[in-house]
ChimeraX commands (.cxc) that place a marker at each C-alpha (Angstrom):
marker #1 position 28.93,23.38,-5.32 radius 0.5
marker #1 position 26.49,23.72,-8.05 radius 0.5
marker #1 position 27.72,21.08,-9.83 radius 0.5
marker #1 position 27.28,18.85,-7.12 radius 0.5
marker #1 position 23.62,19.57,-6.72 radius 0.5
marker #1 position 23.12,19.12,-10.71 radius 0.5
marker #1 position 24.49,15.46,-10.57 radius 0.5
marker #1 position 21.91,14.47,-7.87 radius 0.5
marker #1 position 19.81,11.31,-9.12 radius 0.5
marker #1 position 16.49,12.16,-11.03 radius 0.5
marker #1 position 13.87,12.47,-8.43 radius 0.5
marker #1 position 15.60,13.29,-5.85 radius 0.5
marker #1 position 14.59,16.77,-3.84 radius 0.5
marker #1 position 18.36,18.17,-2.54 radius 0.5
marker #1 position 16.52,21.42,-1.58 radius 0.5
marker #1 position 15.52,19.01,1.88 radius 0.5
marker #1 position 18.03,17.76,4.07 radius 0.5
marker #1 position 18.42,13.81,4.67 radius 0.5
marker #1 position 19.36,11.86,7.76 radius 0.5
marker #1 position 21.62,9.56,5.84 radius 0.5
marker #1 position 23.53,12.27,3.82 radius 0.5
marker #1 position 23.93,14.25,6.97 radius 0.5
marker #1 position 25.51,12.03,8.70 radius 0.5
marker #1 position 27.58,11.24,5.35 radius 0.5
marker #1 position 28.84,14.95,6.15 radius 0.5
marker #1 position 29.44,14.30,9.48 radius 0.5
marker #1 position 31.93,10.98,8.72 radius 0.5
marker #1 position 33.85,12.87,5.82 radius 0.5
marker #1 position 31.53,11.48,2.94 radius 0.5
marker #1 position 30.86,13.59,-0.43 radius 0.5
marker #1 position 27.69,12.34,-0.98 radius 0.5
marker #1 position 25.42,15.30,0.47 radius 0.5
marker #1 position 24.21,18.72,-0.90 radius 0.5
marker #1 position 23.55,22.21,0.13 radius 0.5
marker #1 position 20.63,21.54,2.40 radius 0.5
marker #1 position 22.18,18.50,4.24 radius 0.5
marker #1 position 25.71,20.42,5.00 radius 0.5
marker #1 position 23.37,23.47,5.93 radius 0.5
marker #1 position 21.45,21.23,8.60 radius 0.5
marker #1 position 24.73,19.33,9.56 radius 0.5
marker #1 position 26.12,22.88,10.42 radius 0.5
marker #1 position 23.51,23.99,12.22 radius 0.5
marker #1 position 23.43,20.95,14.27 radius 0.5
marker #1 position 27.19,21.28,15.17 radius 0.5
marker #1 position 26.52,24.75,16.22 radius 0.5
marker #1 position 24.39,23.22,19.09 radius 0.5
marker #1 position 26.70,20.42,19.88 radius 0.5
marker #1 position 30.36,21.23,18.30 radius 0.5
marker #1 position 31.43,17.32,18.77 radius 0.5
marker #1 position 28.89,15.60,16.65 radius 0.5
marker #1 position 31.16,14.69,14.34 radius 0.5
marker #1 position 33.18,12.55,16.58 radius 0.5
marker #1 position 29.60,11.25,18.44 radius 0.5
marker #1 position 28.90,9.94,14.85 radius 0.5
marker #1 position 32.06,8.31,14.61 radius 0.5
marker #1 position 31.15,6.68,17.86 radius 0.5
marker #1 position 28.31,5.51,16.73 radius 0.5
marker #1 position 29.55,3.88,13.98 radius 0.5
marker #1 position 32.48,2.41,15.82 radius 0.5
marker #1 position 29.98,1.10,18.06 radius 0.5
marker #1 position 28.22,-1.10,15.14 radius 0.5
marker #1 position 31.30,-2.43,14.38 radius 0.5
marker #1 position 31.88,-3.79,17.83 radius 0.5
marker #1 position 28.14,-5.13,18.40 radius 0.5
marker #1 position 28.55,-6.79,14.96 radius 0.5
marker #1 position 32.10,-8.18,15.67 radius 0.5
marker #1 position 30.15,-9.25,19.06 radius 0.5
marker #1 position 27.47,-11.04,17.47 radius 0.5
marker #1 position 29.57,-12.60,14.58 radius 0.5
marker #1 position 32.68,-13.96,16.79 radius 0.5
marker #1 position 30.87,-14.88,20.43 radius 0.5
marker #1 position 27.35,-15.10,19.68 radius 0.5
marker #1 position 27.83,-17.24,16.39 radius 0.5
marker #1 position 25.16,-14.89,14.63 radius 0.5
marker #1 position 25.61,-15.43,10.57 radius 0.5
marker #1 position 22.28,-13.22,9.86 radius 0.5
marker #1 position 21.64,-9.66,9.93 radius 0.5
marker #1 position 18.68,-7.15,8.81 radius 0.5
marker #1 position 20.36,-3.57,8.82 radius 0.5
marker #1 position 17.22,-1.04,8.91 radius 0.5
marker #1 position 18.31,2.29,8.38 radius 0.5
marker #1 position 21.86,1.44,6.76 radius 0.5
marker #1 position 22.63,4.87,5.24 radius 0.5
marker #1 position 25.18,5.77,2.65 radius 0.5
marker #1 position 27.84,2.71,2.49 radius 0.5
marker #1 position 31.24,3.17,3.94 radius 0.5
marker #1 position 33.55,0.65,4.64 radius 0.5
marker #1 position 33.82,-1.27,6.78 radius 0.5
marker #1 position 30.06,-2.03,6.40 radius 0.5
marker #1 position 28.33,-4.50,8.21 radius 0.5
marker #1 position 28.77,-7.18,5.57 radius 0.5
marker #1 position 32.39,-6.41,5.48 radius 0.5
marker #1 position 32.89,-6.79,9.31 radius 0.5
marker #1 position 30.53,-9.80,9.39 radius 0.5
marker #1 position 32.16,-11.76,6.58 radius 0.5
marker #1 position 35.61,-11.49,7.67 radius 0.5
marker #1 position 34.80,-13.19,10.41 radius 0.5
marker #1 position 32.10,-15.76,9.02 radius 0.5
marker #1 position 32.49,-15.78,5.25 radius 0.5
marker #1 position 29.10,-16.84,4.78 radius 0.5
marker #1 position 27.43,-14.26,6.96 radius 0.5
marker #1 position 24.56,-13.32,4.85 radius 0.5
marker #1 position 23.15,-9.29,4.92 radius 0.5
marker #1 position 19.94,-7.53,4.11 radius 0.5
marker #1 position 20.16,-3.64,4.05 radius 0.5
marker #1 position 16.91,-1.51,4.50 radius 0.5
marker #1 position 16.51,2.27,3.94 radius 0.5
marker #1 position 14.48,4.31,1.97 radius 0.5
marker #1 position 16.56,6.95,0.76 radius 0.5
marker #1 position 17.25,6.87,-3.29 radius 0.5
marker #1 position 21.04,8.12,-2.56 radius 0.5
marker #1 position 21.37,5.06,-0.49 radius 0.5
marker #1 position 19.59,2.59,-2.93 radius 0.5
marker #1 position 21.80,3.84,-5.52 radius 0.5
marker #1 position 25.29,3.53,-3.43 radius 0.5
marker #1 position 24.13,0.25,-2.10 radius 0.5
marker #1 position 23.43,-1.02,-5.34 radius 0.5
marker #1 position 26.98,-0.37,-6.32 radius 0.5
marker #1 position 29.13,-1.20,-3.22 radius 0.5
marker #1 position 27.62,-3.67,-1.18 radius 0.5
marker #1 position 28.88,-6.64,-3.21 radius 0.5
marker #1 position 28.33,-10.02,-1.66 radius 0.5
marker #1 position 31.99,-12.44,-1.06 radius 0.5
marker #1 position 31.71,-15.70,-2.98 radius 0.5
marker #1 position 30.36,-17.69,0.24 radius 0.5
marker #1 position 28.15,-15.16,1.85 radius 0.5
marker #1 position 25.29,-12.61,0.29 radius 0.5
marker #1 position 24.06,-9.39,0.79 radius 0.5
marker #1 position 20.75,-7.86,-0.28 radius 0.5
marker #1 position 19.07,-4.20,-0.15 radius 0.5
marker #1 position 15.42,-3.68,0.39 radius 0.5
marker #1 position 13.80,-0.17,-0.47 radius 0.5
marker #1 position 11.37,-0.06,2.78 radius 0.5
marker #1 position 10.39,1.74,5.58 radius 0.5
marker #1 position 10.74,0.81,9.47 radius 0.5
marker #1 position 7.38,2.07,10.06 radius 0.5
marker #1 position 6.08,-0.46,7.70 radius 0.5
marker #1 position 7.35,-3.99,9.22 radius 0.5
marker #1 position 5.41,-6.23,6.74 radius 0.5
marker #1 position 6.83,-4.08,3.53 radius 0.5
marker #1 position 10.54,-5.48,4.49 radius 0.5
marker #1 position 9.40,-9.04,6.15 radius 0.5
marker #1 position 7.61,-10.06,3.37 radius 0.5
marker #1 position 9.60,-9.18,0.51 radius 0.5
marker #1 position 11.43,-12.01,-1.60 radius 0.5
marker #1 position 15.02,-10.50,-1.21 radius 0.5
marker #1 position 15.01,-10.89,2.18 radius 0.5
marker #1 position 13.58,-14.02,2.37 radius 0.5
marker #1 position 15.99,-15.42,-0.15 radius 0.5
marker #1 position 18.30,-13.82,1.99 radius 0.5
marker #1 position 17.97,-14.83,5.54 radius 0.5
marker #1 position 15.91,-17.49,6.84 radius 0.5
marker #1 position 13.56,-15.94,10.17 radius 0.5
marker #1 position 13.43,-19.88,11.59 radius 0.5
marker #1 position 16.69,-19.34,12.53 radius 0.5
marker #1 position 18.48,-16.50,14.87 radius 0.5
marker #1 position 18.88,-13.17,12.95 radius 0.5
marker #1 position 20.56,-9.85,14.44 radius 0.5
marker #1 position 18.22,-7.04,13.46 radius 0.5
marker #1 position 20.36,-3.37,13.68 radius 0.5
marker #1 position 18.26,-0.38,14.27 radius 0.5
marker #1 position 21.12,1.92,14.68 radius 0.5
marker #1 position 19.91,5.66,14.92 radius 0.5
marker #1 position 17.20,5.49,12.82 radius 0.5
marker #1 position 14.53,4.97,15.50 radius 0.5
marker #1 position 14.76,8.96,15.90 radius 0.5
marker #1 position 13.29,9.71,12.69 radius 0.5
marker #1 position 10.06,7.89,13.62 radius 0.5
marker #1 position 7.73,10.10,15.76 radius 0.5
marker #1 position 5.70,8.69,18.84 radius 0.5
marker #1 position 2.39,9.21,16.86 radius 0.5
marker #1 position 3.67,6.53,14.17 radius 0.5
marker #1 position 4.04,4.23,17.17 radius 0.5
marker #1 position 7.94,3.05,16.85 radius 0.5
marker #1 position 7.45,0.69,19.81 radius 0.5
marker #1 position 4.98,-0.93,17.48 radius 0.5
marker #1 position 6.66,-1.23,14.73 radius 0.5
marker #1 position 9.91,-2.55,16.45 radius 0.5
marker #1 position 7.56,-5.25,18.21 radius 0.5
marker #1 position 6.32,-6.57,15.20 radius 0.5
marker #1 position 9.92,-7.42,13.48 radius 0.5
marker #1 position 10.93,-8.73,17.12 radius 0.5
marker #1 position 8.28,-10.99,16.73 radius 0.5
marker #1 position 8.94,-12.69,13.48 radius 0.5
marker #1 position 12.50,-13.22,14.68 radius 0.5
marker #1 position 13.41,-16.72,15.90 radius 0.5
marker #1 position 14.75,-17.50,19.27 radius 0.5
marker #1 position 18.24,-16.99,19.72 radius 0.5
marker #1 position 18.14,-13.87,17.70 radius 0.5
marker #1 position 19.55,-10.55,18.71 radius 0.5
marker #1 position 18.35,-6.63,18.44 radius 0.5
marker #1 position 21.26,-3.65,18.68 radius 0.5
marker #1 position 19.84,-0.29,19.05 radius 0.5
marker #1 position 21.18,2.97,18.96 radius 0.5
marker #1 position 19.56,6.22,20.35 radius 0.5
marker #1 position 20.30,9.91,20.63 radius 0.5
marker #1 position 19.30,11.41,24.07 radius 0.5
marker #1 position 19.00,14.48,25.77 radius 0.5
marker #1 position 19.56,12.83,29.09 radius 0.5
marker #1 position 23.44,13.95,28.99 radius 0.5
marker #1 position 22.61,17.56,27.52 radius 0.5
marker #1 position 18.92,18.48,27.34 radius 0.5
marker #1 position 19.25,22.25,26.33 radius 0.5
marker #1 position 21.98,21.00,23.56 radius 0.5
marker #1 position 19.51,18.38,22.52 radius 0.5
marker #1 position 16.80,20.38,22.79 radius 0.5
marker #1 position 18.13,22.82,20.18 radius 0.5
marker #1 position 19.13,20.02,17.76 radius 0.5
marker #1 position 15.56,18.96,17.88 radius 0.5
marker #1 position 14.23,22.57,17.22 radius 0.5
marker #1 position 16.52,23.19,14.68 radius 0.5
marker #1 position 15.86,20.00,12.77 radius 0.5
marker #1 position 12.16,20.64,12.82 radius 0.5
marker #1 position 12.35,23.97,11.76 radius 0.5
marker #1 position 14.55,22.24,8.64 radius 0.5
marker #1 position 11.39,19.82,7.99 radius 0.5
marker #1 position 13.14,16.62,9.57 radius 0.5
marker #1 position 12.03,14.22,12.14 radius 0.5
marker #1 position 13.86,14.18,14.84 radius 0.5
marker #1 position 13.23,12.75,18.48 radius 0.5
marker #1 position 15.25,12.01,21.02 radius 0.5
marker #1 position 14.45,9.73,23.73 radius 0.5
marker #1 position 15.46,9.22,27.54 radius 0.5
marker #1 position 17.20,5.75,28.76 radius 0.5
marker #1 position 13.82,4.49,30.01 radius 0.5
marker #1 position 12.29,4.86,26.72 radius 0.5
marker #1 position 15.08,3.01,24.80 radius 0.5
marker #1 position 15.06,0.34,26.97 radius 0.5
marker #1 position 11.43,-0.39,26.23 radius 0.5
marker #1 position 12.00,-1.40,22.92 radius 0.5
marker #1 position 13.89,-4.07,24.21 radius 0.5
marker #1 position 11.21,-5.17,26.36 radius 0.5
marker #1 position 11.18,-9.52,27.06 radius 0.5
marker #1 position 14.77,-9.67,25.83 radius 0.5
marker #1 position 17.62,-10.19,27.93 radius 0.5
marker #1 position 20.01,-7.87,27.34 radius 0.5
marker #1 position 24.16,-8.53,26.80 radius 0.5
marker #1 position 26.10,-7.06,29.32 radius 0.5
marker #1 position 26.41,-4.03,30.22 radius 0.5
marker #1 position 22.65,-3.35,28.98 radius 0.5
marker #1 position 21.91,-0.01,28.12 radius 0.5
marker #1 position 24.36,2.42,28.18 radius 0.5
marker #1 position 26.42,5.51,26.74 radius 0.5
marker #1 position 27.35,4.42,23.39 radius 0.5
marker #1 position 30.92,4.89,24.57 radius 0.5
marker #1 position 30.66,2.77,27.19 radius 0.5
marker #1 position 29.50,-0.56,25.24 radius 0.5
marker #1 position 32.53,-3.18,25.23 radius 0.5
marker #1 position 35.22,-0.31,24.33 radius 0.5
marker #1 position 38.71,-1.43,23.22 radius 0.5
marker #1 position 39.82,1.21,25.59 radius 0.5
marker #1 position 37.78,3.08,28.37 radius 0.5
marker #1 position 37.00,6.42,27.60 radius 0.5
marker #1 position 37.94,9.68,29.46 radius 0.5
marker #1 position 34.23,10.92,29.48 radius 0.5
marker #1 position 31.55,7.88,28.65 radius 0.5
marker #1 position 28.79,10.39,28.36 radius 0.5
marker #1 position 30.50,12.47,25.92 radius 0.5
marker #1 position 28.77,10.81,22.73 radius 0.5
marker #1 position 24.83,11.56,23.29 radius 0.5
marker #1 position 23.35,7.85,22.45 radius 0.5
marker #1 position 22.01,5.17,24.32 radius 0.5
marker #1 position 23.37,1.87,22.84 radius 0.5
marker #1 position 22.55,-1.62,23.78 radius 0.5
marker #1 position 22.10,-5.32,22.66 radius 0.5
marker #1 position 19.72,-8.03,23.75 radius 0.5
marker #1 position 19.03,-11.73,22.89 radius 0.5
marker #1 position 15.19,-13.07,22.30 radius 0.5
marker #1 position 14.86,-15.93,25.11 radius 0.5
marker #1 position 13.89,-19.40,24.31 radius 0.5
marker link #1:1,2 radius 0.2
marker link #1:2,3 radius 0.2
marker link #1:3,4 radius 0.2
marker link #1:4,5 radius 0.2
marker link #1:5,6 radius 0.2
marker link #1:6,7 radius 0.2
marker link #1:7,8 radius 0.2
marker link #1:8,9 radius 0.2
marker link #1:9,10 radius 0.2
marker link #1:10,11 radius 0.2
marker link #1:11,12 radius 0.2
marker link #1:12,13 radius 0.2
marker link #1:13,14 radius 0.2
marker link #1:14,15 radius 0.2
marker link #1:15,16 radius 0.2
marker link #1:16,17 radius 0.2
marker link #1:17,18 radius 0.2
marker link #1:18,19 radius 0.2
marker link #1:19,20 radius 0.2
marker link #1:20,21 radius 0.2
marker link #1:21,22 radius 0.2
marker link #1:22,23 radius 0.2
marker link #1:23,24 radius 0.2
marker link #1:24,25 radius 0.2
marker link #1:25,26 radius 0.2
marker link #1:26,27 radius 0.2
marker link #1:27,28 radius 0.2
marker link #1:28,29 radius 0.2
marker link #1:29,30 radius 0.2
marker link #1:30,31 radius 0.2
marker link #1:31,32 radius 0.2
marker link #1:32,33 radius 0.2
marker link #1:33,34 radius 0.2
marker link #1:34,35 radius 0.2
marker link #1:35,36 radius 0.2
marker link #1:36,37 radius 0.2
marker link #1:37,38 radius 0.2
marker link #1:38,39 radius 0.2
marker link #1:39,40 radius 0.2
marker link #1:40,41 radius 0.2
marker link #1:41,42 radius 0.2
marker link #1:42,43 radius 0.2
marker link #1:43,44 radius 0.2
marker link #1:44,45 radius 0.2
marker link #1:45,46 radius 0.2
marker link #1:46,47 radius 0.2
marker link #1:47,48 radius 0.2
marker link #1:48,49 radius 0.2
marker link #1:49,50 radius 0.2
marker link #1:50,51 radius 0.2
marker link #1:51,52 radius 0.2
marker link #1:52,53 radius 0.2
marker link #1:53,54 radius 0.2
marker link #1:54,55 radius 0.2
marker link #1:55,56 radius 0.2
marker link #1:56,57 radius 0.2
marker link #1:57,58 radius 0.2
marker link #1:58,59 radius 0.2
marker link #1:59,60 radius 0.2
marker link #1:60,61 radius 0.2
marker link #1:61,62 radius 0.2
marker link #1:62,63 radius 0.2
marker link #1:63,64 radius 0.2
marker link #1:64,65 radius 0.2
marker link #1:65,66 radius 0.2
marker link #1:66,67 radius 0.2
marker link #1:67,68 radius 0.2
marker link #1:68,69 radius 0.2
marker link #1:69,70 radius 0.2
marker link #1:70,71 radius 0.2
marker link #1:71,72 radius 0.2
marker link #1:72,73 radius 0.2
marker link #1:73,74 radius 0.2
marker link #1:74,75 radius 0.2
marker link #1:75,76 radius 0.2
marker link #1:76,77 radius 0.2
marker link #1:77,78 radius 0.2
marker link #1:78,79 radius 0.2
marker link #1:79,80 radius 0.2
marker link #1:80,81 radius 0.2
marker link #1:81,82 radius 0.2
marker link #1:82,83 radius 0.2
marker link #1:83,84 radius 0.2
marker link #1:84,85 radius 0.2
marker link #1:85,86 radius 0.2
marker link #1:86,87 radius 0.2
marker link #1:87,88 radius 0.2
marker link #1:88,89 radius 0.2
marker link #1:89,90 radius 0.2
marker link #1:90,91 radius 0.2
marker link #1:91,92 radius 0.2
marker link #1:92,93 radius 0.2
marker link #1:93,94 radius 0.2
marker link #1:94,95 radius 0.2
marker link #1:95,96 radius 0.2
marker link #1:96,97 radius 0.2
marker link #1:97,98 radius 0.2
marker link #1:98,99 radius 0.2
marker link #1:99,100 radius 0.2
marker link #1:100,101 radius 0.2
marker link #1:101,102 radius 0.2
marker link #1:102,103 radius 0.2
marker link #1:103,104 radius 0.2
marker link #1:104,105 radius 0.2
marker link #1:105,106 radius 0.2
marker link #1:106,107 radius 0.2
marker link #1:107,108 radius 0.2
marker link #1:108,109 radius 0.2
marker link #1:109,110 radius 0.2
marker link #1:110,111 radius 0.2
marker link #1:111,112 radius 0.2
marker link #1:112,113 radius 0.2
marker link #1:113,114 radius 0.2
marker link #1:114,115 radius 0.2
marker link #1:115,116 radius 0.2
marker link #1:116,117 radius 0.2
marker link #1:117,118 radius 0.2
marker link #1:118,119 radius 0.2
marker link #1:119,120 radius 0.2
marker link #1:120,121 radius 0.2
marker link #1:121,122 radius 0.2
marker link #1:122,123 radius 0.2
marker link #1:123,124 radius 0.2
marker link #1:124,125 radius 0.2
marker link #1:125,126 radius 0.2
marker link #1:126,127 radius 0.2
marker link #1:127,128 radius 0.2
marker link #1:128,129 radius 0.2
marker link #1:129,130 radius 0.2
marker link #1:130,131 radius 0.2
marker link #1:131,132 radius 0.2
marker link #1:132,133 radius 0.2
marker link #1:133,134 radius 0.2
marker link #1:134,135 radius 0.2
marker link #1:135,136 radius 0.2
marker link #1:136,137 radius 0.2
marker link #1:137,138 radius 0.2
marker link #1:138,139 radius 0.2
marker link #1:139,140 radius 0.2
marker link #1:140,141 radius 0.2
marker link #1:141,142 radius 0.2
marker link #1:142,143 radius 0.2
marker link #1:143,144 radius 0.2
marker link #1:144,145 radius 0.2
marker link #1:145,146 radius 0.2
marker link #1:146,147 radius 0.2
marker link #1:147,148 radius 0.2
marker link #1:148,149 radius 0.2
marker link #1:149,150 radius 0.2
marker link #1:150,151 radius 0.2
marker link #1:151,152 radius 0.2
marker link #1:152,153 radius 0.2
marker link #1:153,154 radius 0.2
marker link #1:154,155 radius 0.2
marker link #1:155,156 radius 0.2
marker link #1:156,157 radius 0.2
marker link #1:157,158 radius 0.2
marker link #1:158,159 radius 0.2
marker link #1:159,160 radius 0.2
marker link #1:160,161 radius 0.2
marker link #1:161,162 radius 0.2
marker link #1:162,163 radius 0.2
marker link #1:163,164 radius 0.2
marker link #1:164,165 radius 0.2
marker link #1:165,166 radius 0.2
marker link #1:166,167 radius 0.2
marker link #1:167,168 radius 0.2
marker link #1:168,169 radius 0.2
marker link #1:169,170 radius 0.2
marker link #1:170,171 radius 0.2
marker link #1:171,172 radius 0.2
marker link #1:172,173 radius 0.2
marker link #1:173,174 radius 0.2
marker link #1:174,175 radius 0.2
marker link #1:175,176 radius 0.2
marker link #1:176,177 radius 0.2
marker link #1:177,178 radius 0.2
marker link #1:178,179 radius 0.2
marker link #1:179,180 radius 0.2
marker link #1:180,181 radius 0.2
marker link #1:181,182 radius 0.2
marker link #1:182,183 radius 0.2
marker link #1:183,184 radius 0.2
marker link #1:184,185 radius 0.2
marker link #1:185,186 radius 0.2
marker link #1:186,187 radius 0.2
marker link #1:187,188 radius 0.2
marker link #1:188,189 radius 0.2
marker link #1:189,190 radius 0.2
marker link #1:190,191 radius 0.2
marker link #1:191,192 radius 0.2
marker link #1:192,193 radius 0.2
marker link #1:193,194 radius 0.2
marker link #1:194,195 radius 0.2
marker link #1:195,196 radius 0.2
marker link #1:196,197 radius 0.2
marker link #1:197,198 radius 0.2
marker link #1:198,199 radius 0.2
marker link #1:199,200 radius 0.2
marker link #1:200,201 radius 0.2
marker link #1:201,202 radius 0.2
marker link #1:202,203 radius 0.2
marker link #1:203,204 radius 0.2
marker link #1:204,205 radius 0.2
marker link #1:205,206 radius 0.2
marker link #1:206,207 radius 0.2
marker link #1:207,208 radius 0.2
marker link #1:208,209 radius 0.2
marker link #1:209,210 radius 0.2
marker link #1:210,211 radius 0.2
marker link #1:211,212 radius 0.2
marker link #1:212,213 radius 0.2
marker link #1:213,214 radius 0.2
marker link #1:214,215 radius 0.2
marker link #1:215,216 radius 0.2
marker link #1:216,217 radius 0.2
marker link #1:217,218 radius 0.2
marker link #1:218,219 radius 0.2
marker link #1:219,220 radius 0.2
marker link #1:220,221 radius 0.2
marker link #1:221,222 radius 0.2
marker link #1:222,223 radius 0.2
marker link #1:223,224 radius 0.2
marker link #1:224,225 radius 0.2
marker link #1:225,226 radius 0.2
marker link #1:226,227 radius 0.2
marker link #1:227,228 radius 0.2
marker link #1:228,229 radius 0.2
marker link #1:229,230 radius 0.2
marker link #1:230,231 radius 0.2
marker link #1:231,232 radius 0.2
marker link #1:232,233 radius 0.2
marker link #1:233,234 radius 0.2
marker link #1:234,235 radius 0.2
marker link #1:235,236 radius 0.2
marker link #1:236,237 radius 0.2
marker link #1:237,238 radius 0.2
marker link #1:238,239 radius 0.2
marker link #1:239,240 radius 0.2
marker link #1:240,241 radius 0.2
marker link #1:241,242 radius 0.2
marker link #1:242,243 radius 0.2
marker link #1:243,244 radius 0.2
marker link #1:244,245 radius 0.2
marker link #1:245,246 radius 0.2
marker link #1:246,247 radius 0.2
marker link #1:247,248 radius 0.2
marker link #1:248,249 radius 0.2
marker link #1:249,250 radius 0.2
marker link #1:250,251 radius 0.2
marker link #1:251,252 radius 0.2
marker link #1:252,253 radius 0.2
marker link #1:253,254 radius 0.2
marker link #1:254,255 radius 0.2
marker link #1:255,256 radius 0.2
marker link #1:256,257 radius 0.2
marker link #1:257,258 radius 0.2
marker link #1:258,259 radius 0.2
marker link #1:259,260 radius 0.2
marker link #1:260,261 radius 0.2
marker link #1:261,262 radius 0.2
marker link #1:262,263 radius 0.2
marker link #1:263,264 radius 0.2
marker link #1:264,265 radius 0.2
marker link #1:265,266 radius 0.2
marker link #1:266,267 radius 0.2
marker link #1:267,268 radius 0.2
marker link #1:268,269 radius 0.2
marker link #1:269,270 radius 0.2
view
C-alpha cells in the first residue's frame, strides 16, 4: 500500500489515525492510510460488528434529513464533522426533496476538505459550502462569510452533530460549545446528534476508548444522560434519545441495541 501513502496530500501526517478516514475504511471507502486501517482493525477486534454500526449511524443521518426536509420543512443545514463525502450526502438527500435546500459542511481534516471541494457540488437551485472549522471554536464557524452567505441564521436551521462530539474531551467543554451553536439558531431550528456509548456493552467500549487513546486519538463514549444534556431546553422529536437503530426505522430491527450509538433530534421552541 506504499503507493497510496505517497499520494497523501502535502502537509498531512498519515502516520496518525484520523476518525474520518477510519470511518471511511469501515464504510468501504478508499481514502484511508495504514495508520487508519490499523486503528480501524484494532477497534474491530473489540467490536466485530463495528462496520455495521457505522452504516447504521450513516443510515440514521439520511432518515433524519429526510424527516427534516419532508415533514419539518427545513431548508437549511449545517453539518459539523461531515467526514469524507459518500453519496448520498446530506445535500443530495435534502435537495432531492426540496431542490432549493442549502447545506454548509464543516470539518477540520485537509483530506476531507480536498474531497469536499471536488464532490459537494450545488445543484441549480440549492447551494452548498464547505468550512474548514473546529467544533470547539464556534465563532470560527458561525462568523465565516461562507456560512453567512449560504444560510440565514434568522430562519430555522438543522444543525447536525453526528458522531463528532466523541472527539471532544470533557476538559474542552463540549456542552458549552454546543450551546454556543444552539443559542445562535432561530426558533423552529433542529439539532441532530448521535454519540457512541458504553451503555450497551461497557467492556467492549472501554477497550475501544483505550485503543484509541493509545493510538493518539481522542475518543469519548458518553451515557444516555450525558447525551440528553446536549438537547437541554429543546423539544424532542419522537421517540427522543434512543438507540440509533430505533430512531424511526423503516423496518423494526431485530436488536435495537446492536449499534452502540444514542441518537436524537430536537426542535428549538418558540
